C-alpha positions, 0 to 999 in steps of 0.5 A: 080630723082632730077630735078635742078631748079633755082626758084619756080613758083608762082603757086607752091609757093602758093600750098606749102603755102596751104600745109603748112597751111593744118595741122593748118587748120585741127587742128583749123577747129574743134574749134567750134565743141567741144561742139557738139562733147561733146554732140554727144558722151556724154563725158565731156568737158575735154575729148572732148578737147583732139580732139584739144590738142592731135592734137597740140601735134601730130603736134609737134612730127611729125615735128621732124620726117619729117625733117630727113626723107625728108633729107634722102628720098627726099622732094617729097615722104615725102610730098606726104606720109604726105598728104596721111596720112592726108586723111586717118586720116580724113576718120577715123574721119568721120567713128569714132563710139566712141570718142576714135576712133575720137581722134585717127583719129585726131592724125593721121590727125594732124600727116599727116598735119604736113608734110607741116610745115616742108617740104615746108620750106625745099624745099624753102631752097633747091632752094633759098639762105638765103635772097631770101628764107626769101621773099618766106617763108614770103608767106608760113607763111602768108598763114599758119597763116591767113588760120587757122584763118579763118577755125573756122568760116568755120567749124562753118558754116558747122556744123550749116548747116550739122554736125561735120562730114562735117569738116572732109569731107572738110579736106579730100577733100582739102588734096586730091586736094593738093595731086593730084596737088603735084603729077603733079607739084612738082619736087624733090629739094633735091640734096644731100641726108643725110644718115639716120641710125636710131633714134640715127642718128635722135637725133644726127642731132637735137643735132648738130643743138642745139649746133649750136649757129646760129640755136639756136639763130634763132630757139628760136627767131621763137619759142618766136615770135610764143608764142606771137601770140598763147598767144593772140589768146588763151586768147583774146576771153575770155578777150573780153567777161569777161574783156572788157564786150563786146559781143562775136560777136564783137571779130571777127570784132576787130580780123581782125586787127591782121591777117591784121597786120601780112600780112602787115609785110609779105608784108614788108619782101617780098618787102624789106627783100633782101634790108635790110637783115635778121639780120636787119629785125629781129631786126626791127620786134622784136622792133616793137613787143615789142613797140606794146605790151608795148603800149597796157599795157600803154593804159590799165594802163591809164584806157582805156578799149575799145577793140580798146585799146587792138586789135590795139596795138597788131595788130601793135605788130603782124605786127612786128612778120610778119617781124621777123618770116619769116626772123628768119625761113630762118636764122634757115634753112640757119644755116645748109644747109645740114640739112635743113629738120631737121632744119625745123622740129626742128624749127616747133617742137619748135614753136608748143611746146612752143606755146602749153605750152603758150596757157595752161599757159595763161589760168592758170595765167588769173586773170580777167584782160588783164595783165597776157596775155600782160605780157606773150606776152611782156616777149616772145617778149623780149626773142625772141630779146634777144636770137637772139642778144646773139647768132647771130653775127651782120651782119650775113646773 
């Protein structure tokens, strides 16, 4: 039964933020373990990499399903089901005797973990209006981005001390704790279920959303902002070593500035978003991002090749992303309130889908300099602002 609520407690918001981060954490915690898995199963690097690439694809596809399901059956049962699937997938990974079964377990784990990316935002939209939801979503996004950034370090430490199985034990334990807390704390927030009659209905929901210029404007802004971030984290480690000729150990120290910039941007949204409104916040954040990336290009064009000349301007650009992303996500959900779950799912798919393509593209166009990565980031930032400006009327909230 639906329990009408006027707001979410801070503890529940933090729990939803952690649930949102579970899928990305589970995907990225294995990053340091790919060489170990390669050796353990005696497979090629490309086969071992499938434990990562297929996880990202699984998350992207699963987000398309959870949205409509949560619109039809409610947020609470769908969220609980997804977390349960994450636990099952993690156990399959622990028990996997072959690389094929490990990959299958990873696909199941990622499909379950994707539920938080969709349903947590839909819950926020159920409870708050557009301006208020932007502030709360900022918290979800901050945790969703920052926690996965830290997870490879945790995974690496676990694998050094134990073995690759340990990361799956950790994910299973985290998911189990979240499941228990959700069962105890989470009310149902969906007030008017949307009928679901099959795949055709699901596709019709997405087509309806894509035909809505407000949703498309906000959704494409979200997608291209995500491309900026994933392009950088995909290429920066290699650039640090082969282009800037610095030891890999320095990467972590300079990289701290990037999530810090994002967190500050989220802080700005949480504290000033309601005063300035979604439209102006997206406009300001997008322009900051473009300026930061252009500054990095200018610095390297002038011959300054110190890591600070790359990481600090990019951190400033990511500060702009921290402002843009939660506001654009809130706008996308508010564009079709009765399809908030579907809107959240389609937005998540666009984020992960565009980002997966960008992560592969930045590797393909790498030419031994920073410019392909920075130019791809600049183009994505410009497109994010351009689609928003072209499709969302000025002053719309």
